[in-house]
C-alpha positions as CSV (number, residue, x, y, z in Angstrom):
1,X,-26.3,161.5,-86.6
2,X,-28.1,160.5,-83.3
3,X,-31.5,159.3,-83.4
4,X,-34.6,157.0,-82.0
5,X,-34.4,153.6,-83.1
6,X,-36.6,152.0,-85.4
7,X,-37.8,148.4,-85.8
8,X,-35.9,148.0,-89.3
9,X,-32.7,148.5,-86.8
10,X,-32.9,144.8,-84.8
11,X,-30.5,143.2,-87.0
12,X,-28.0,145.6,-87.0
13,X,-28.3,146.5,-83.3
14,X,-28.2,142.7,-82.4
15,X,-25.0,142.4,-84.6
16,X,-23.5,145.3,-82.5
17,X,-24.7,143.9,-79.3
18,X,-22.9,140.7,-79.9
19,X,-19.9,142.3,-81.2
20,X,-19.8,144.3,-78.2
21,X,-20.7,141.9,-75.4
22,X,-20.3,138.8,-77.0
23,X,-23.7,137.1,-75.6
24,X,-25.6,134.3,-76.6
25,X,-27.7,134.6,-79.4
26,X,-30.6,133.3,-77.2
27,X,-29.9,136.0,-74.4
28,X,-29.8,138.4,-77.1
29,X,-33.2,137.4,-78.7
30,X,-35.2,137.0,-75.5
31,X,-34.0,140.8,-74.6
32,X,-35.6,142.2,-77.8
33,X,-38.4,140.3,-77.4
34,X,-39.3,141.2,-74.4
35,X,-38.0,144.9,-73.7
36,X,-37.6,146.7,-77.5
37,X,-39.7,149.7,-78.3
38,X,-38.2,152.4,-80.6
39,X,-38.7,155.0,-78.1
40,X,-36.4,153.6,-75.8
41,X,-33.2,153.1,-78.4
42,X,-31.0,155.8,-79.4
43,X,-28.2,155.1,-82.4
44,X,-25.6,157.2,-84.0
45,X,-24.9,156.7,-87.7
46,X,-22.2,157.7,-89.3
47,X,-22.6,157.9,-93.1
48,X,-25.4,155.8,-92.6
49,X,-23.7,153.4,-91.0
50,X,-24.6,152.3,-87.4
51,X,-21.9,153.5,-84.9
52,X,-23.5,153.0,-81.4
53,X,-26.3,152.7,-80.0
54,X,-28.1,152.4,-76.2
55,X,-30.9,151.6,-74.8
56,X,-32.6,154.1,-72.1
57,X,-34.9,151.6,-70.2
58,X,-37.6,153.7,-68.0
59,X,-38.4,153.4,-64.3
60,X,-39.1,155.8,-61.6
61,X,-37.1,156.5,-58.3
62,X,-39.0,157.4,-54.8
63,X,-37.7,161.2,-54.3
64,X,-38.7,163.5,-50.9
65,X,-41.7,165.6,-51.8
66,X,-40.7,169.2,-49.8
67,X,-44.6,170.0,-50.3
68,X,-46.0,167.2,-48.7
69,X,-43.1,166.2,-46.7
70,X,-43.8,162.1,-48.1
71,X,-42.5,160.7,-51.1
72,X,-43.0,161.2,-55.1
73,X,-42.2,159.4,-58.2
74,X,-39.5,161.3,-60.9
75,X,-39.0,159.1,-63.9
76,X,-35.7,158.1,-64.7
77,X,-33.9,156.6,-67.6
78,X,-31.4,153.5,-67.3
79,X,-28.7,153.3,-69.4
80,X,-28.3,149.7,-70.5
81,X,-26.3,148.0,-73.2
82,X,-24.1,151.2,-73.9
83,X,-21.8,149.6,-76.9
84,X,-19.6,151.5,-79.6
85,X,-17.9,149.7,-82.5
86,X,-14.3,149.3,-81.4
87,X,-13.5,151.4,-85.5
88,X,-15.5,154.4,-83.9
89,X,-15.0,154.4,-80.0
90,X,-12.7,157.6,-79.4
91,X,-14.8,159.8,-81.2
92,X,-17.3,160.9,-78.1
93,X,-19.9,158.6,-79.5
94,X,-20.7,157.0,-75.8
95,X,-20.5,160.7,-74.6
96,X,-22.7,162.1,-77.3
97,X,-25.7,159.2,-76.5
98,X,-26.4,159.9,-73.2
99,X,-26.4,163.6,-73.5
100,X,-28.9,163.3,-76.4
101,X,-30.9,161.3,-73.9
102,X,-31.3,163.9,-71.0
103,X,-32.0,166.1,-73.3
104,X,-34.3,163.5,-75.0
105,X,-36.3,162.3,-72.4
106,X,-36.2,165.0,-70.3
107,X,-35.2,162.9,-67.3
108,X,-31.8,161.7,-65.0
109,X,-29.9,159.2,-66.1
110,X,-28.6,155.9,-64.0
111,X,-26.1,154.0,-65.5
112,X,-24.4,150.6,-64.0
113,X,-20.8,150.6,-64.6
114,X,-19.3,147.4,-66.1
115,X,-16.4,148.0,-64.9
116,X,-14.5,149.6,-61.9
117,X,-12.2,151.9,-64.4
118,X,-15.0,153.5,-66.0
119,X,-16.6,154.9,-62.8
120,X,-13.7,157.5,-62.8
121,X,-12.6,157.1,-66.3
122,X,-15.7,157.7,-68.2
123,X,-18.9,158.8,-66.1
124,X,-17.6,161.0,-63.6
125,X,-16.2,163.0,-66.0
126,X,-19.5,163.5,-67.7
127,X,-21.2,164.8,-64.5
128,X,-22.7,161.3,-63.3
129,X,-22.3,160.5,-59.5
130,X,-21.9,157.6,-57.7
131,X,-25.4,156.9,-55.9
132,X,-26.5,153.2,-55.3
133,X,-24.3,150.3,-53.5
134,X,-24.8,146.9,-52.6
135,X,-22.9,144.3,-51.0
136,X,-22.6,140.6,-51.6
137,X,-22.3,138.5,-48.5
138,X,-21.2,134.5,-48.5
139,X,-23.6,132.6,-46.1
140,X,-22.0,129.7,-44.3
141,X,-23.4,126.3,-45.3
142,X,-23.6,124.2,-42.2
143,X,-24.7,120.9,-44.4
144,X,-24.9,118.6,-41.6
145,X,-27.1,120.0,-39.8
146,X,-29.5,120.3,-42.7
147,X,-28.9,116.6,-44.0
148,X,-32.0,114.8,-43.8
149,X,-34.2,117.8,-45.1
150,X,-32.0,119.0,-47.7
151,X,-30.9,115.3,-49.4
152,X,-34.5,114.5,-49.5
153,X,-35.1,117.6,-51.4
154,X,-32.4,117.1,-53.7
155,X,-33.7,113.5,-54.9
156,X,-37.3,114.4,-55.0
157,X,-37.7,118.0,-56.8
158,X,-36.2,119.3,-59.9
159,X,-37.5,122.9,-58.4
160,X,-35.1,124.7,-56.0
161,X,-37.2,125.1,-53.5
162,X,-40.0,122.7,-54.3
163,X,-41.7,121.1,-51.5
164,X,-40.9,124.0,-49.3
165,X,-42.8,127.0,-47.5
166,X,-41.1,128.9,-50.6
167,X,-43.9,129.1,-53.4
168,X,-43.1,130.1,-57.3
169,X,-44.5,134.0,-57.5
170,X,-45.6,135.3,-60.9
171,X,-43.9,138.6,-61.7
172,X,-47.0,140.7,-61.1
173,X,-47.2,139.7,-57.5
174,X,-43.5,140.0,-57.0
175,X,-43.6,143.5,-58.5
176,X,-46.4,144.5,-55.9
177,X,-44.7,143.0,-53.1
178,X,-41.1,144.5,-54.1
179,X,-42.5,148.2,-54.3
180,X,-44.6,148.3,-51.5
181,X,-41.3,146.4,-49.2
182,X,-38.6,148.6,-50.3
183,X,-40.5,152.0,-50.7
184,X,-38.4,155.0,-49.3
185,X,-36.3,157.7,-50.6
186,X,-33.6,156.3,-53.7
187,X,-36.0,153.2,-54.2
188,X,-35.4,152.5,-58.2
189,X,-38.8,151.0,-59.1
190,X,-39.3,149.3,-62.4
191,X,-42.3,149.0,-65.1
192,X,-43.8,145.0,-64.7
193,X,-42.6,144.5,-68.3
194,X,-38.8,145.0,-66.9
195,X,-39.5,142.9,-63.5
196,X,-41.3,140.3,-65.6
197,X,-38.1,139.9,-67.7
198,X,-35.9,139.3,-64.8
199,X,-37.9,136.9,-63.0
200,X,-37.9,134.9,-66.4
201,X,-34.1,135.3,-67.1
202,X,-33.5,134.0,-63.2
203,X,-36.0,130.8,-64.0
204,X,-34.0,129.9,-67.1
205,X,-31.0,130.0,-64.5
206,X,-32.3,127.1,-62.3
207,X,-33.6,129.7,-59.7
208,X,-36.7,131.7,-59.9
209,X,-38.6,134.4,-58.0
210,X,-40.2,133.4,-55.0
211,X,-42.8,134.0,-51.9
212,X,-42.7,132.7,-47.9
213,X,-45.7,133.8,-45.5
214,X,-43.6,134.9,-42.1
215,X,-45.6,136.0,-39.2
216,X,-48.7,137.8,-41.4
217,X,-46.0,139.4,-43.9
218,X,-45.3,138.1,-47.5
219,X,-41.2,138.1,-48.1
220,X,-39.8,137.8,-51.6
221,X,-36.6,136.0,-52.7
222,X,-35.0,136.4,-56.5
223,X,-32.5,133.6,-57.4
224,X,-30.3,131.8,-59.8
225,X,-27.6,129.0,-59.8
226,X,-24.2,129.9,-61.3
227,X,-22.6,126.3,-61.9
228,X,-22.6,125.2,-58.2
229,X,-23.4,128.7,-56.9
230,X,-26.7,129.9,-55.9
231,X,-27.1,133.8,-56.1
232,X,-29.8,135.5,-54.1
233,X,-30.3,138.9,-56.5
234,X,-32.7,140.2,-54.1
235,X,-34.8,139.5,-50.7
236,X,-36.9,140.7,-48.4
237,X,-35.7,137.8,-45.4
238,X,-33.5,138.9,-43.0
239,X,-30.5,137.2,-42.3
240,X,-31.9,135.1,-39.5
241,X,-35.1,134.0,-41.7
242,X,-32.6,133.0,-44.5
243,X,-31.0,130.5,-41.7
244,X,-34.2,129.3,-40.4
245,X,-36.3,129.2,-44.0
246,X,-33.6,129.0,-46.6
247,X,-30.3,127.5,-46.4
248,X,-32.0,124.2,-45.3
249,X,-33.6,124.0,-48.6
250,X,-30.7,124.0,-50.5
251,X,-27.9,123.2,-48.3
252,X,-27.4,120.2,-50.2
253,X,-27.5,121.6,-53.9
254,X,-25.0,124.0,-53.9
255,X,-21.3,124.5,-52.2
256,X,-21.9,128.4,-51.7
257,X,-24.7,130.7,-51.4
258,X,-24.1,134.7,-51.9
259,X,-26.8,137.0,-50.9
260,X,-26.9,140.7,-52.4
261,X,-28.0,143.4,-50.1
262,X,-28.2,147.4,-50.2
263,X,-25.3,149.0,-48.1
264,X,-24.3,151.9,-46.2
265,X,-20.8,151.6,-47.2
266,X,-19.6,153.8,-50.3
267,X,-16.8,151.8,-51.5
268,X,-16.3,151.4,-55.0
269,X,-16.0,147.8,-54.9
270,X,-19.5,147.8,-53.5
271,X,-20.5,150.7,-56.3
272,X,-23.8,149.1,-58.4
273,X,-25.4,152.7,-59.9
274,X,-24.3,155.9,-60.9
275,X,-26.8,159.1,-61.9
276,X,-26.9,162.3,-64.0
277,X,-29.1,164.8,-62.6
278,X,-29.5,163.2,-59.3
279,X,-28.2,165.0,-56.4
280,X,-27.4,163.8,-52.8
281,X,-29.6,160.6,-53.3
282,X,-28.4,157.6,-52.0
283,X,-30.9,154.4,-52.6
284,X,-31.6,151.2,-53.5
285,X,-30.9,150.0,-57.4
286,X,-31.2,146.5,-58.1
287,X,-32.8,143.8,-61.1
288,X,-30.5,146.0,-63.4
289,X,-30.4,143.1,-66.1
290,X,-26.7,142.2,-65.9
């Protein structure tokens, strides 16, 4: 039986998450505290026992409006943490949850395959199409060029970009700038609650959300640390602006910088999102809480 979640399901849902994804309890608790709503979860029970479940987080995508020749918002549901206990796999439970979600929410579904094999092995046979691609570019760190500026920063500041033109920004402002700057056909926008959780997770991983004034514009950057690397999850800065403003601040604090951006390529290695119910849309999907 498939039904919506209930607050009393939380211990079982957390146990399923732990079993299937092996995330730390701190992250699981943080996610449920920030994001859980009964209406955002569908679960499958067999003989009263939880067999599988998935979150279907709300969002919206910008699509062309034939009448106005402009854009309109279409509600979507983002498939997150789709999980089935090993002993129940092979029975079509995951597929049933997705089909039930499409019926229940009356909105297209967007999913991010956890691994490449799931693209053709699971999602495409169910009718999902490939719509969203991101590229990861590694930036060259010319440390000798930035010695003085970066060395001073690393000795005197804990914040990754403290003391620079980059200023920490709250989720509300980040969300507003993000929606204004990325808005075009295929752009997926998240509710403030979703963006706030993403920003909090980045801050907890040694990075954060920042705003930078450039020629009268407000540019944003979201990043985190991964051992000795810095990952720029999202930014509106150009490559030249990153070279000018960002790299001098962090060159001595890391061994590598990787920047994630939308790409026009459609190779499987860059695929980050598939959809059910959206045709001929190539767009921008990010902040997927992966």
